C-alpha positions as CSV (number, residue, x, y, z in Angstrom):
1,M,142.9,-197.4,108.0
2,K,145.5,-196.3,105.3
3,S,146.7,-192.8,104.8
4,T,144.9,-190.4,102.4
5,S,147.0,-189.2,99.5
6,I,146.2,-186.6,97.1
7,F,147.2,-189.0,94.4
8,D,145.1,-191.7,95.7
9,L,142.5,-192.8,93.0
10,E,140.0,-193.9,95.6
11,N,140.3,-190.5,97.3
12,W,139.3,-188.8,94.2
13,R,136.3,-191.1,93.6
14,E,135.1,-190.2,97.1
15,I,135.6,-186.5,96.5
16,T,133.4,-186.8,93.2
17,A,130.8,-188.7,95.0
18,T,130.7,-186.2,97.8
19,L,130.2,-183.2,95.6
20,A,127.7,-185.0,93.7
21,R,125.5,-185.5,96.7
22,N,124.2,-182.0,96.4
23,K,124.1,-181.2,92.7
24,T,122.6,-177.9,92.9
25,R,125.0,-176.4,95.5
26,T,128.1,-177.8,93.8
27,F,126.7,-176.3,90.4
28,L,126.2,-173.0,91.8
29,T,129.5,-172.9,93.5
30,A,131.3,-174.1,90.3
31,F,129.5,-171.5,88.3
32,G,130.7,-168.7,90.6
33,I,134.1,-169.9,90.1
34,F,133.6,-170.4,86.4
35,W,132.0,-166.9,86.0
36,G,134.8,-165.4,88.1
37,T,137.7,-166.7,86.0
38,A,135.8,-166.0,82.8
39,M,135.1,-162.4,83.6
40,L,138.6,-161.8,84.7
41,A,139.9,-163.3,81.5
42,M,137.4,-161.4,79.3
43,L,137.7,-158.0,80.9
44,W,141.6,-158.3,80.7
45,G,141.5,-159.6,77.2
46,G,138.7,-157.1,76.2
47,S,140.6,-154.0,77.5
48,Q,143.7,-155.1,75.3
49,G,141.4,-155.5,72.2
50,F,139.7,-152.2,72.9
51,K,143.2,-150.5,73.1
52,G,144.0,-152.4,69.7
53,V,140.7,-151.0,68.1
54,M,141.2,-147.3,69.2
55,S,145.1,-147.5,68.3
56,R,143.9,-148.3,64.7
57,N,142.7,-144.7,64.5
58,F,146.3,-143.5,64.8
59,A,147.9,-146.4,62.9
60,G,150.8,-144.9,60.7
61,L,150.9,-141.5,62.5
62,A,154.3,-140.9,64.1
63,T,154.1,-140.9,67.9
64,N,156.9,-138.2,68.1
65,M,155.5,-135.8,65.5
66,G,155.4,-132.1,65.9
67,A,153.6,-129.4,63.6
68,V,153.7,-125.7,63.4
69,F,151.0,-123.5,61.8
70,A,150.5,-119.9,61.3
71,N,147.6,-118.2,63.2
72,N,146.2,-114.7,63.4
73,R,148.1,-112.3,66.1
74,S,146.2,-112.2,69.4
75,I,148.4,-109.3,70.6
76,S,149.0,-105.9,68.6
77,Y,152.8,-105.5,68.1
78,R,155.1,-103.2,66.1
79,G,152.3,-101.7,63.9
80,F,150.5,-105.0,63.4
81,N,146.9,-105.0,64.9
82,K,145.4,-107.8,67.0
83,G,143.8,-110.4,64.6
84,S,146.2,-109.5,61.7
85,S,147.4,-112.5,59.7
86,W,151.0,-113.6,58.9
87,S,152.3,-116.4,56.8
88,M,155.2,-118.8,57.3
89,T,157.7,-119.0,54.4
90,V,160.1,-121.4,52.8
91,Q,162.9,-119.1,54.3
92,D,161.4,-119.8,57.8
93,V,161.5,-123.5,57.3
94,D,165.2,-123.4,56.4
95,N,165.8,-121.3,59.5
96,I,163.9,-123.8,61.7
97,R,165.8,-126.7,60.4
98,R,169.0,-125.0,61.0
99,V,168.2,-123.7,64.6
100,A,166.1,-126.3,66.1
101,P,168.4,-129.0,67.6
102,Y,166.0,-131.9,68.0
103,I,164.4,-132.3,64.7
104,D,164.7,-135.5,62.7
105,K,162.6,-135.9,59.6
106,S,160.6,-132.9,58.4
107,S,158.3,-131.9,55.6
108,M,156.6,-128.5,54.3
109,M,153.0,-129.0,53.7
110,Y,150.4,-127.4,51.5
111,R,146.7,-128.2,50.9
112,S,144.2,-127.0,48.0
113,W,140.9,-128.0,47.3
114,V,140.4,-128.7,43.5
115,N,138.4,-130.3,40.9
116,A,140.0,-133.4,39.4
117,S,139.2,-135.0,36.1
118,Y,140.0,-138.0,34.0
119,A,138.3,-138.6,30.6
120,D,134.6,-138.0,31.4
121,K,134.8,-138.5,35.1
122,S,135.4,-135.7,37.7
123,K,135.7,-135.6,41.5
124,S,136.4,-132.7,44.0
125,G,139.2,-133.5,46.3
126,S,142.3,-131.9,48.1
127,V,145.7,-131.8,46.8
128,L,148.5,-132.1,49.4
129,G,152.0,-130.8,48.6
130,V,154.7,-132.6,50.5
131,E,158.3,-133.4,50.7
132,E,159.8,-137.1,50.6
133,S,160.1,-137.2,54.4
134,Y,156.4,-137.0,54.7
135,T,156.5,-140.9,54.7
136,S,158.3,-140.7,58.1
137,L,155.4,-138.6,59.5
138,M,152.4,-140.5,58.0
139,E,153.6,-143.9,56.9
140,P,151.3,-144.2,53.9
141,I,150.7,-147.5,52.4
142,V,151.7,-147.7,48.7
143,Y,149.4,-150.0,47.0
144,E,150.9,-149.6,43.5
145,G,153.8,-147.6,41.9
146,R,155.8,-145.4,44.2
147,F,155.7,-142.4,46.4
148,I,157.1,-138.8,46.1
149,N,161.0,-138.8,46.2
150,D,163.6,-136.2,46.4
151,S,164.2,-136.2,42.6
152,D,160.5,-135.0,42.2
153,E,160.9,-132.3,44.7
154,A,164.4,-131.0,43.4
155,S,163.0,-130.7,39.8
156,A,159.4,-129.8,40.7
157,T,158.1,-132.6,38.5
158,K,154.4,-132.6,37.6
159,V,153.8,-136.2,39.1
160,A,151.1,-137.1,41.7
161,V,150.4,-140.1,44.0
162,I,146.6,-140.7,43.9
163,G,144.6,-141.8,47.0
164,R,143.0,-145.1,46.8
165,N,139.4,-143.9,47.2
166,M,140.3,-141.2,44.6
167,A,141.6,-143.8,42.2
168,T,138.5,-145.9,42.4
169,E,136.2,-142.9,41.7
170,L,138.2,-141.8,38.7
171,F,139.6,-144.9,37.1
172,G,137.5,-147.5,38.4
173,S,139.3,-151.0,38.2
174,E,141.7,-149.6,35.7
175,S,145.1,-149.0,37.0
176,P,145.9,-145.2,37.0
177,I,149.8,-145.6,36.9
178,G,151.1,-143.7,34.0
179,K,148.0,-141.7,33.1
180,S,147.6,-138.0,33.4
181,V,144.8,-136.3,35.5
182,N,143.7,-133.0,35.4
183,L,144.0,-131.0,38.8
184,A,142.5,-127.5,38.4
185,N,143.6,-127.3,34.7
186,V,147.1,-128.5,35.5
187,Y,147.9,-132.1,34.1
188,F,150.0,-134.4,36.6
189,K,151.1,-138.0,35.6
190,I,150.1,-140.6,38.2
191,V,153.0,-142.5,39.7
192,G,151.5,-144.2,42.5
193,V,148.3,-145.2,44.6
194,A,148.6,-144.8,48.4
195,G,146.4,-144.9,51.4
196,Q,146.7,-144.6,55.0
197,R,146.5,-147.2,57.9
198,G,144.4,-145.2,60.4
199,E,141.7,-142.5,60.6
200,A,143.9,-139.8,62.0
201,S,145.4,-137.6,59.2
202,I,147.6,-134.7,58.5
203,M,145.7,-132.0,56.7
204,G,143.5,-134.5,54.8
205,R,143.2,-138.2,54.3
206,V,145.6,-139.8,52.0
207,D,142.9,-142.0,50.4
208,D,140.9,-138.9,49.3
209,S,143.7,-136.7,48.0
210,F,146.3,-136.3,45.5
211,I,149.8,-135.9,46.9
212,I,152.3,-133.8,44.9
213,P,155.8,-132.5,45.3
214,S,155.7,-129.3,47.6
215,S,158.0,-127.3,45.0
216,T,155.5,-128.3,42.3
217,M,152.5,-127.2,44.6
218,R,154.2,-123.6,45.0
219,R,154.6,-123.3,41.3
220,A,151.5,-125.1,39.8
221,F,149.0,-123.4,42.2
222,N,150.6,-119.9,42.5
223,R,151.7,-120.4,46.3
224,G,154.8,-118.1,46.0
225,N,157.2,-118.4,48.8
226,T,154.4,-119.3,51.6
227,V,154.0,-122.6,53.5
228,D,150.7,-123.9,55.1
229,A,152.4,-126.0,57.7
230,F,155.7,-127.4,58.8
231,M,155.8,-131.0,60.1
232,F,158.6,-132.8,61.8
233,T,159.7,-135.7,64.0
234,S,161.9,-135.2,67.1
235,T,165.1,-137.2,67.5
236,P,165.3,-140.1,69.7
237,G,165.1,-139.3,73.5
238,H,163.2,-135.9,72.8
239,K,159.8,-134.6,72.5
240,P,158.5,-132.4,69.6
241,S,157.9,-129.6,72.3
242,D,161.5,-129.6,73.1
243,N,161.9,-127.7,69.8
244,A,159.1,-125.3,70.6
245,Q,161.2,-122.6,72.0
246,Y,163.6,-122.4,69.1
247,I,160.8,-122.4,66.5
248,R,158.7,-119.8,68.1
249,R,161.9,-117.6,68.6
250,T,162.7,-117.9,64.9
251,L,159.1,-117.2,63.7
252,R,158.7,-114.3,66.1
253,G,161.8,-112.5,64.9
254,A,161.1,-112.8,61.3
255,H,157.3,-111.8,61.5
256,A,157.0,-109.1,64.2
257,I,155.1,-111.4,66.6
258,H,154.7,-110.3,70.4
259,P,156.9,-112.5,72.6
260,D,153.9,-113.4,74.7
261,D,151.7,-114.1,71.8
262,E,151.1,-118.0,72.1
263,H,148.3,-117.9,69.8
264,A,150.0,-116.6,66.7
265,V,152.4,-119.6,66.4
266,E,150.2,-122.7,66.8
267,F,152.3,-125.7,68.0
268,F,151.1,-129.4,68.0
269,D,152.9,-132.0,69.9
270,A,151.4,-135.5,68.9
271,S,153.5,-137.3,71.8
272,E,151.2,-135.4,74.3
273,M,148.1,-136.7,72.6
274,F,149.7,-140.5,72.6
275,E,150.5,-140.1,76.5
276,M,147.1,-139.0,77.2
277,I,145.6,-142.0,75.2
278,S,148.2,-144.4,77.0
279,G,146.9,-143.1,80.5
280,L,143.2,-143.7,79.4
281,F,144.2,-147.1,78.3
282,L,146.0,-147.8,81.5
283,G,143.0,-146.7,83.3
284,I,140.7,-148.9,81.3
285,S,143.0,-152.0,82.0
286,L,143.3,-151.2,85.8
287,L,139.3,-150.8,85.9
288,A,139.0,-154.3,83.9
289,L,141.3,-155.9,86.6
290,F,139.4,-154.5,89.4
291,V,136.1,-155.6,88.2
292,G,137.6,-159.1,87.3
293,L,139.3,-159.5,90.7
294,G,135.9,-158.6,92.3
295,S,134.3,-161.4,90.5
296,L,137.1,-163.7,91.2
297,M,136.9,-163.2,94.9
298,A,133.1,-163.8,94.8
299,G,133.9,-167.2,93.4
300,V,136.5,-167.8,96.0
301,I,134.0,-166.9,98.8
302,G,131.8,-169.5,97.2
303,V,134.4,-172.0,97.5
304,G,134.9,-171.2,101.2
305,N,131.2,-171.3,101.9
306,I,130.6,-174.8,100.3
307,M,133.7,-176.1,102.2
308,W,132.2,-175.0,105.6
309,I,129.1,-176.5,104.8
310,I,130.7,-180.0,103.7
311,V,132.6,-180.0,106.7
312,K,129.6,-179.3,109.0
313,E,127.4,-181.9,107.3
314,R,130.4,-184.4,107.6
315,T,131.2,-183.8,111.2
316,H,129.9,-187.3,112.2
317,E,131.8,-189.0,109.2
318,F,135.1,-187.3,110.2
319,G,134.7,-188.5,113.7
320,V,134.2,-192.2,112.7
321,R,137.4,-192.0,110.5
322,R,139.3,-190.4,113.4
323,A,138.1,-193.3,115.6
324,I,139.1,-196.1,113.2
325,G,142.7,-194.5,112.8
326,A,142.6,-191.7,110.3
327,K,145.2,-189.0,111.0
328,P,144.4,-185.2,111.1
329,S,146.5,-184.9,107.9
330,D,144.2,-187.5,105.9
331,I,141.2,-185.4,106.9
332,T,142.9,-182.2,105.7
333,V,143.9,-183.7,102.5
334,Q,140.3,-184.9,101.9
335,V,138.9,-181.5,102.3
336,L,141.5,-179.7,100.4
337,S,141.3,-182.0,97.6
338,E,137.6,-181.3,97.2
339,S,138.3,-177.5,97.2
340,V,141.2,-178.0,94.7
341,L,139.0,-180.1,92.3
342,L,136.1,-177.8,92.4
343,T,138.5,-174.7,91.8
344,L,140.6,-176.3,88.9
345,V,137.8,-177.6,86.9
346,A,135.5,-174.6,87.0
347,G,138.6,-172.2,86.6
348,I,140.0,-173.9,83.6
349,A,136.4,-174.2,82.0
350,G,136.0,-170.4,82.7
351,V,139.2,-169.6,81.0
352,C,138.5,-171.7,78.0
353,F,135.1,-169.9,77.6
354,A,136.6,-166.5,77.8
355,A,139.2,-167.5,75.1
356,L,136.4,-168.6,72.8
357,V,134.7,-165.3,73.3
358,L,137.6,-163.2,72.8
359,G,138.5,-165.1,69.9
360,V,135.2,-164.4,68.2
361,A,135.4,-160.8,69.1
362,D,138.9,-160.6,67.4
363,E,137.6,-162.3,64.3
364,A,134.7,-159.9,64.2
365,T,136.8,-156.7,64.6
366,L,139.4,-158.0,62.0
367,D,140.8,-155.0,59.7
368,P,142.1,-155.9,56.3
369,I,145.0,-153.3,56.8
370,N,145.8,-153.5,60.3
371,G,144.9,-156.9,61.1
372,K,143.4,-158.1,64.4
373,A,142.6,-155.8,67.3
374,G,144.0,-158.2,69.9
375,F,140.9,-159.4,71.7
376,Q,142.8,-162.2,73.3
377,I,144.8,-163.6,76.2
378,T,148.1,-165.3,76.0
379,F,148.5,-168.7,77.5
380,A,150.8,-167.2,80.2
381,T,147.9,-164.9,81.2
382,A,145.5,-167.6,81.2
383,M,147.8,-169.8,83.3
384,I,148.3,-166.8,85.8
385,V,144.3,-166.4,86.0
386,V,144.0,-170.2,86.7
387,G,146.9,-170.2,89.1
388,A,145.6,-167.3,91.1
389,F,142.2,-169.0,91.4
390,F,144.0,-172.2,92.3
391,V,146.0,-170.4,95.2
392,L,143.0,-168.4,96.3
393,G,140.5,-171.6,96.1
394,T,143.0,-173.6,98.1
395,A,143.3,-170.8,100.6
396,A,139.5,-170.7,100.9
397,G,139.5,-174.4,101.7
398,T,142.3,-174.3,104.2
399,L,140.2,-172.9,107.0
400,P,137.5,-175.5,106.8
401,A,140.2,-178.1,106.3
402,I,141.8,-177.1,109.6
403,K,138.5,-177.1,111.4
404,A,137.8,-180.7,110.1
405,M,141.3,-181.7,111.4
406,R,140.5,-180.5,114.7
407,I,137.4,-182.4,115.1
408,K,137.5,-184.6,118.1
409,P,136.3,-188.2,117.5
410,I,134.1,-188.3,120.7
411,E,132.5,-185.1,119.9
412,A,132.0,-185.8,116.4
413,L,130.5,-189.3,117.2
414,R,127.9,-187.5,119.4
415,D,127.0,-185.0,116.6
416,K,123.5,-185.5,114.8
């Protein structure tokens, strides 16, 4: 009898015939493998897509952003009672910029709620007063025209960037660029239309606001020398909180705030929020991997079981083969080939099914601004999943193959 080779066409025909003898058992085992690979691929690709969907809420928001706000005092100090208020000033901002060593870009910020009107249309909305560096904090999308620049800030020009939703409400399909809008009885010339990428915002959504220079905000809306908030990004290699001690020390010294009063100077560090979100995504990915591997192992166990049953059923056949000259390696190749075929065909089908499902989910969650969420697996990941199942499926068929190889011809021939 000639040796059995894994590349022997007759060998593969025999394998196919063997698996076809019990179609129900073969189908159920193949389905277990199919579902195991599909679940692993879908859970892994799905976790990445979920991360993409959630990340959209923070799109455009600088991950190294910090913010400082003035709150009421929580501790009485130097004649100021608990609960008394204080206000941050332009001079405070200048001092912070001078003493805080890890500030990169920064902007004073103001917010007021006004009634806006153009022609016979009116709409209530917010006005945000910002500096040019605001674009480094929020990264807005400029759909038309331009954004606030340093020249506008220096000369306190009465110009405004209108949010996309606000522009639709007041101007409809008409371009607002170059037109004047009435904001609380003060006229501003529209120089741009802007919006934001995600849902997270700084003191108000860009799409629903008017954005004007901070210097203009102080003069036109009688803000004097006060500042509503101070936003900044940290220098590379540092967190926004690395500036906290310098900022608090500056503000406490200027406004008689108790050294232990943490409430009076509210500090926000966006990097801490992003780290927490990253940890959540990591946990979800690990859970998806754990559940997927569980499904994969269930399929592998199914391969092992069917191989044991096949070896048991074919004990007499293997004995005859050994008696007429088949080598132990021929029997081993025969059994392993059946395991490999079952694993590869069902595994590849499972990955293809998962890719199809993830593709549909990716198209369904398509965002016109941020694109696709990422419900997909790369070709390399797909090959890793199939490869893992191939290795484990082969391993599952190894023990039955060894058992078949050790069958003694005489004992096998007596088997009924």
